[in-house]
C-alpha positions, 0 to 999 in steps of 0.5 A: 483480531482481524486485519484487512489492508487496501492496497492503492493503485488507482493512479495513472503513474506520469513521472514514471512513464509506464504504468507501475501496478503492471511493470514487472518484478521478476516473474510477477508484476509490482502489484502481485508482489505488493499482495503477495507480501501482505498475504504472506504476512498474515492479512486476509481481507486485501482490497485493491483500489484501482483506477486507471486501467481498471479492468486489466488490473482485475484480470492480472489480480483476480487469481489472488482472491482479492476485492477491488474497490474503484476510484474513477475519479481521475487526478483525485488525491489518495484520500479519495483512494483510502475511502474507496478502499474502506468502504469495501472493508468488512465490518469484521476487520478490526485494524487496517493497513494502507499500502502503496502499489509502489513498495513491492520489496517490503518484507512479509516479517516487517508487516507482522512485525506492524500488526505484532506491535499494535496487538501488543500495544494497542496503538490506533495509529502505528507508523514504520520507520527506517532510521527515523523515517517514516513510511507505509504501510500504516496501520490504523485502527478501525475505530477511525472508520468514518474518519478515513471516509472523510479525510481532508481531500489535500492532506490525506492521512496526514490530517489523521495523524496531525489530529491524533499524534498523541495516540500514534506509535511509531516502530523501528523496522530494519527495512529501508524500504517501507520509507522508499517508493518508485516514482521514476523510472531510475527508482524502479530500475534500481529497486528491481536490480536490488530486489531481483538480481537483475535490470528490468526490462527496458521501457520500450518493451512496456506498454 
C-alpha cells in the first residue's frame, strides 16, 4: 500500500509574529523538520501546501524532492488547503496523512505506528491520541478522496470524521507532540528548547 502525506503550510502565522514554516529548528527549518520526519517514517509521496511566501517555501524545500500545491486564497479555512493538496496526490496512493507544519517534533516511529495500525486493522480513519487527547497527523483512506475535495469550509476535517464516527480508530501513541502545536512564540521557544536543547534565535533576528 502506498502512503502519501500533505503538509499544511499555507497560513500567515499571524499569532506567532514570525513565519512558522521558516523558523529555525536546530540546523534546519520547522518545515524541513516536518518533511524529514514524514520521509523517515517511510512516506515517499509528500505534498507541501503553500501560500504565504510561497516562493521562499519552494526554494527552501525543493532539495527534499517533494511536490507542492498552492492555496493562494488568503485567510481561507484549512479545508481549502486540504483540497489543494489532495488534488496533487497520485492515484497510486491509497492512504493519506494530513500533517501540520507547526508540529516538527513528531517522531518518525509514531508516524510509522499509525501507518502500521491502519494496515493491520483496515480502519479508514485513524487519529493519534496522547493521554486521551486527539492530534495529528491523521490518516485517511483515499476512498474518501472526493469528500476531502469538498470539506465543509468551517469545520474542515472534523466534518468528515464526525460523519463517519463509527469508522474512526483512535491510536494511543507515546509522544505528546501529536497533540501539541505552536501558535505563539512561547510555544515555539519551549518546543525548541525541549527538542533541540537550546533556545531559538530571538524574534528580532528573524524575518
